[in-house]
C-alpha positions in Angstrom: 98.3 128.9 89.1 102.2 128.2 89.6 101.8 124.7 91.4 103.2 121.2 91.5 101.6 118.2 92.5 102.7 115.0 94.9 100.6 112.1 95.0 101.8 110.2 98.2 101.1 106.5 97.4 103.3 105.2 100.2 102.7 102.9 103.2 102.8 99.2 103.8 99.3 98.8 103.3 99.0 96.6 106.4 95.4 97.3 107.0 94.6 95.7 103.2 96.8 92.4 104.2 97.1 89.8 102.8 95.7 91.9 99.6 98.9 94.0 99.6 101.2 91.1 100.2 100.7 90.2 96.3 100.6 93.8 94.4 101.2 97.3 95.8 98.1 98.8 97.3 97.4 101.8 95.0 97.2 99.4 92.2 94.6 97.0 93.6 91.2 98.0 91.8 89.0 100.1 92.7 85.5 98.7 90.6 87.4 98.6 86.9 90.3 100.6 87.3 93.5 100.8 89.8 93.0 102.8 92.7 95.9 105.4 92.0 93.7 106.5 89.0 91.2 108.0 91.0 93.7 110.7 92.8 95.9 111.2 89.6 92.6 112.2 87.6 91.7 114.7 90.5 94.8 116.3 90.3 94.9 116.5 86.3 91.1 117.8 86.5 92.5 120.5 88.8 94.7 121.6 85.9 97.8 120.3 87.3 100.4 118.8 85.2 103.6 118.6 86.7 103.4 115.2 88.9 105.7 113.7 91.6 104.5 110.2 92.7 105.8 108.8 96.2 105.8 105.1 96.9 108.2 102.8 98.8 111.1 101.4 96.7 109.1 97.7 96.4 106.2 99.4 94.9 107.7 102.0 92.6 108.6 99.7 89.7 105.0 98.5 89.3 103.6 102.0 89.3 106.4 103.3 86.7 105.8 100.3 84.8 101.8 101.1 84.5 101.7 105.0 84.4 105.3 105.6 82.6 106.3 109.2 82.4 102.8 110.5 81.8 103.4 111.6 78.2 100.7 108.9 77.3 98.3 112.0 79.3 99.7 115.1 78.5 101.6 115.4 82.0 104.9 114.9 83.1 105.3 112.2 86.2 108.5 111.9 88.3 108.7 109.3 90.9 110.5 108.9 94.2 111.3 106.8 96.9 109.7 106.8 100.8 112.1 105.2 102.6 109.6 104.2 105.2 106.2 105.9 106.4 107.6 108.5 108.6 104.2 111.0 108.4 102.5 112.9 105.2 104.3 115.9 105.6 107.5 114.0 104.8 106.6 113.9 101.3 107.3 117.7 100.9 110.8 117.1 102.3 111.5 114.4 99.8 109.8 116.3 96.9 111.7 119.3 97.8 114.0 119.8 94.5 111.4 118.5 92.5 109.0 121.4 93.8 111.9 124.3 93.6 110.0 127.5 94.6 106.7 126.5 93.3 103.7 126.2 95.6 102.2 122.2 95.8 99.3 120.1 96.2 99.3 116.8 97.8 96.9 114.1 97.7 97.0 110.7 99.1 97.1 107.7 96.8 93.8 105.9 98.5 91.6 108.9 98.2 88.5 109.1 95.9 86.4 112.3 95.2 83.3 112.6 92.8 82.2 115.5 92.1 82.6 119.0 90.5 86.0 120.0 91.3 85.3 124.1 91.7 86.3 124.0 95.0 89.7 122.6 94.4 90.5 124.6 91.4 89.6 127.6 93.7 92.0 126.6 96.0 94.8 125.9 93.5 94.3 129.4 92.4 95.5 130.5 96.0 98.6 132.7 96.0 99.4 132.7 99.7 98.7 130.3 102.4 97.0 127.1 102.6 94.0 125.5 101.8 92.4 122.3 103.5 89.2 120.9 103.3 86.3 119.6 105.7 83.9 117.0 105.2 81.3 115.9 107.2 81.3 112.4 108.6 80.0 110.1 111.1 83.2 108.7 112.8 85.4 111.7 113.0 87.5 110.1 115.5 89.4 108.1 112.5 90.7 111.4 110.9 92.0 114.7 111.3 89.4 116.9 112.5 88.9 120.7 112.0 87.3 122.8 114.7 85.3 125.7 113.9 84.5 129.2 116.0 81.2 131.1 115.7 82.2 132.9 112.9 82.7 129.6 110.9 86.5 130.2 110.7 89.1 127.1 111.8 90.2 127.7 115.2 91.6 124.1 115.9 93.0 121.2 114.0 93.2 117.4 115.9 94.7 114.2 114.6 92.4 111.3 115.3 91.0 112.6 118.6 89.3 110.4 121.0 86.5 113.4 121.5 86.4 115.3 118.4 85.3 118.8 118.3 83.5 118.4 115.1 82.0 116.2 112.6 84.5 117.6 110.0 87.1 115.3 108.9 90.1 116.3 106.7 90.6 114.6 103.4 93.9 113.8 102.2 94.0 116.4 99.5 95.9 119.7 100.4 97.1 122.7 99.0 100.1 124.8 100.0 102.2 127.9 99.0 105.6 128.2 98.2 106.8 128.2 101.7 105.6 124.6 102.3 109.1 122.8 102.2 110.6 125.5 104.2 107.9 125.0 107.1 108.4 121.1 106.7 111.8 121.4 107.7 111.0 123.2 110.9 108.9 120.2 111.8 109.5 117.7 114.6 108.7 114.3 114.7 105.3 113.7 116.9 105.2 111.1 119.6 104.1 108.7 116.7 107.7 109.3 115.2 106.1 111.2 112.2 106.2 114.5 110.7 102.4 115.1 110.5 100.5 117.0 108.2 98.5 118.4 111.2 101.3 119.9 112.6 101.9 121.5 109.0 98.7 122.9 108.6 98.9 123.8 112.2 101.8 126.1 111.6 99.3 127.7 108.7 96.8 128.1 111.0 99.1 130.4 113.8 99.7 132.8 110.7 96.3 133.2 109.9 96.8 131.8 106.8 94.9 128.3 106.8 91.8 128.7 104.4 89.1 125.8 105.1 86.6 125.0 102.5 83.7 122.5 103.2 82.9 120.3 100.5 79.2 120.2 99.6 76.6 117.4 100.2 76.7 116.8 96.5 80.4 116.0 96.6 81.6 112.0 97.4 84.8 111.6 99.5 86.1 107.7 99.8 89.0 106.4 101.5 90.2 103.1 100.9 92.2 102.1 103.4 90.1 99.0 104.7 88.7 95.9 102.7 85.1 97.1 104.1 86.0 100.7 102.8 87.9 99.6 99.4 84.8 97.3 98.7 82.3 100.1 99.2 84.2 102.3 96.9 84.1 99.7 94.3 80.5 99.6 94.6 80.0 103.2 94.6 82.3 103.8 91.5 79.9 100.6 90.0 76.9 102.4 90.4 77.3 105.2 89.5 78.8 104.7 85.9 76.2 101.7 85.2 73.7 104.5 85.8 75.8 107.3 83.9 77.3 105.3 81.1 80.4 107.6 81.7 83.8 106.5 83.3 85.2 108.1 86.3 88.9 109.0 86.6 89.2 107.4 82.9 92.8 109.3 82.8 92.8 109.2 78.7 89.1 110.7 78.8 90.4 113.3 81.4 93.7 114.2 79.4 91.4 114.6 76.3 89.0 116.7 78.1 91.3 118.9 79.7 92.9 119.5 76.6 96.5 117.7 77.5 96.2 115.4 74.4 94.7 116.1 71.0 92.1 113.7 69.6 94.8 111.9 67.2 96.9 111.1 70.1 93.6 109.7 72.1 92.6 107.7 68.8 96.2 106.5 68.6 95.7 105.5 72.5 92.5 103.3 71.6 94.1 101.3 68.8 96.8 100.5 70.8 94.4 98.8 73.6 93.3 95.3 73.8 89.5 94.9 72.9 87.0 95.3 75.4 84.7 97.5 77.6 87.3 100.3 78.4 88.5 100.5 74.6 84.7 101.0 73.5 84.6 103.4 75.6 87.1 105.7 74.7 86.2 104.8 71.3 83.1 106.4 71.8 84.5 109.6 73.9 86.6 109.5 70.4 83.6 109.9 68.2 81.9 112.4 70.4 85.2 114.9 70.0 86.5 117.6 72.4 83.1 119.7 71.9 80.7 117.0 73.3 79.4 118.3 76.8 79.4 116.0 79.6 79.6 116.5 83.3 83.4 116.8 84.0 85.1 113.4 84.3 85.1 113.8 87.9 87.8 112.4 89.9 
């Protein structure tokens, strides 16, 4: 796997106002952790360790203060500013130097995935083409939508259609080969004045190089772009954690389970944490050791 990752944490967060008046959207709490922990954990559990976080100039200092350079988690984090929200695909132009000649995975900073991530690891193993995912929703008109032909292959993509051709929305998680920057440089702004991720995916579709993996009913995909969805996501995470006694998107645990950090490093991290539930949880993780079996600490 020769891929780097971009976590797009930009946008003005207008739908979450006035919450975003006081703090960066991606640092708002989703139950017991800042929102950004969830997409970052997904990337880490996919095996990705070279990550570029893109956000606004105003919010970058707060994100960098929280996550640092990533060495705490055995990964490398760089930061870049998106001057204004000119489309998701713009992230690849901003990150062109960071990506170099590698492929890339992009995740949106307000998307949460919970469940086994085998589908993602399989997508990351693709050497040519792009991979997007489909997730059945009740209200597909809110999202990008993928339409399938009789043979099950994707035949069209639409961005927030008034009359959706299917109930399969496209979550904010994407995988591309090393042509992605080249393709993005050829995109034209849409009627909204943005470089649309749907237009980028359509370029791969036209070349018959777009793979679409449907997420199973056992996989949860949540977005946190509105007050209601933010509350629902927090309640969902709380319910699962209370039931299982395991934490979702605990970055230190994810780093440890993935072998990014050794037990001695995790123990030093725990010693530096303030007293509380989070510290005690990681102390139990340390006590169990790396060989302990748990369902993967899902993103």
